[in-house]
N, C-alpha and C positions, 0 to 999 in steps of 0.2 A: 108257549114262545110266544110274544106280543107280534099282529104284523102292522108292517107300516111299511109305505114305499114311499122314501125323501129325495123321489126323485126331480117332481115341483111342486116345490114347499111355499108355499104363500105369505108373506107378511105381511097382514093390515097394517093400513096406515090411516087413520084420521081425518089429516091433513091432503096427503093422496089419493086418498080414495071418495074425497069431498062431493066432488060433482055427482057420481052416482049412487053414493053410502058404500061403506063395508058390506054390508049384509047381498048386497045387490052386485057388488063387485065380486064376489065371492063365489054367487049361485053362477054367474057369468064364465069364472074361472075354470071353475069347476067344472064347467061343460066342456071348457076347450082341454080339459087334459089335468090341471092340477090337480094333485096327489097328497098334499097335507096343506090346512089352512091354521094360522096360526093371528092370535086378535093381540094385537100390539096395542097399548094403549095409556104412556106413559103420564096422559091426566087426565086421565079416568080415576073418576073412587070404584071404590068396588060397586057401593050399587049401580055403577056404569058400565060394567065392563059384566056386572051379572046381567042385566038389562038385553046388550048390545051377544052377547056369547048367546042367550038363551035364542034371539033371534037365528043368529047366525046355526045354533045348533039344530032349529028346524029347518031351514032353508039345503039345511046339510045333512037332512035327517036315511031319504034313502038313497045317496050318491054312498054311502058305506065310509067317506072323508071323514078324518078326526082331527076332529077340532083341538087346539092348542092354544092354551092361554099361557101370556106370558108375563113372569113374576108374581103376578096375583094368585095366588096358591086359595085362598077365599073364594074367591071369584069360579077358577074351574071347579071348588069339590061346588059349590054351590049349582055350578053352569050344567054340573054331571057332564066336563068333556076330557077327553077321551087323551088328554095329557096338559103338560105344563111344562114351561119350560123357562130355566133361571142363567141367570148370568153370577158373573165372579160377583153382584157386589150383590146380589141380594141371599133370598135364603137358600144355606150349604145345602150340598147336593142329599147329604144323608138325611137330615132333618125336615125336605123335603119331601122325598121317601114315606120317610113315618106320616107325615101327616094326610098324606094322599092316598096312600095305599100300596098292596101290589102291580094293583091294576092297571093302573095309570103307567100311559108311557110319561118319561121324565127325558126329559133333553139336558142339558144344558153347554155352555156360550167356550170356549177356551180359546186365548189368545196368542197363548205359545206351548210347543212341545212339552219343558216341566210340568206344565198345568194338563198336558193331557196325558202325558201317566201319572197325573193323582187318578184319572177319574176312574169307578168301581165298574168294571161291568157290572157286578153283581144290584148293583143302585142307581145307575143313567144309562138312561137304552143308547141316545145317541148324542151327538155334541154336532152343536155349530161350532162352525170355525172361522171369525176372519178377522177383521173384515181383508180381503180380498185385497181389493182398491178402497179409495177415502167415497164416502158416502155421503148427503148431503141428507138422510133419509138419519143416520145417528153423528149428531154430531160431536159428541162425545168420544167415535170413537178413535182407540190403538193406532197404534201405525200402518198401514198396509201391510201386505205382508207377497202377494204379487202368490203367482203361484209354484214357485220355488219354495214359499214358506207352506204351501197350502199343500202342498204330497210329503212335508219335515216332518209338521202339526199330522195329518192326518197315518202318516206310519207310526207315527207314539200313541197313536190312541187305539187300545183295546175295544170301539166300542163302533160304528159306522158313524160316519162321517154326512153333512152337509156342508156347503159354503154358501160365505155368503159377503155380503159387501158389495155393493156396482153392481152385479154379475148381468147379465143379458145374455139372448138363445145363445148371441155364436161365445159366449165365451163358457156353452155347457162342454165340449170337446172336452179343453183346457183342465175344466175342472172335476172332470170324469175320469183324462189318464192323473192328473194328481190324487187318485185315489176317493176323491168324496163319490159320494150312490148320489145325489143330485148336486142340484141349487136352491138357493135359499132365496128367494128375489121381492123387495117394492118397487119402485121407481117403475120399473116394467112390464107390471101387470094392473099396482093402483094405478090412476090416473090414466092410462089409457085407454083412448075412447071407442077400443073394441076388446075388453079384457078376454074375450074370451078368444080370439083370435089372439093377440099377443100371448096366450095361455098356450096353445095351440105351438106356435111357432117354439117356442121352449119344449115342448110336449116330442116335437117332432125332432128336435134338432138333438134330444136324448136319445130317443130311439133306434135315429141313422146312425150316431156313436156305436150305441150298444149293436148296427143289427152285423 
């Protein structure tokens, strides 16, 4: 069984993380309580993804926090990342699993109950469900589903789920109440003056809900 914790899932965005950089943002956020880190850079080449990913892997090495690479399976393999996350328009989950082997964590984005039901738990380890709210970090996203939609899609999925899309610390309670294991955030940590404090706020909110 792969060990991972979806509680506070940081999705790095190169534009939003610009002031501190993705590597420094990730390092501080992990100190604050981030439990997973995803490298997402739609504009980067595979070579650039590998370069950034290796730097991230180095700062995460002693923390035990898994590094997930968005979309770029080649980069994920080259970096030796702990996982890969694919969307519906990317390489299919079954093909991705064949490429990365059994040990890697595989996450898949789902936006509907039907897509959630199609997820095969022998292939996929977790699903990212959203967008809960509209979010400028992903302009091409599907229609927001809200917390009711999140609850319905979580119920249809046979693997753990993380909620994504415009979420902040104050939304953690509602996301967990809807059945998600945690929240994935971009702007709630990336681009914040103090990523460590921003991550801590989310981690504490989740702890409070679970207490």
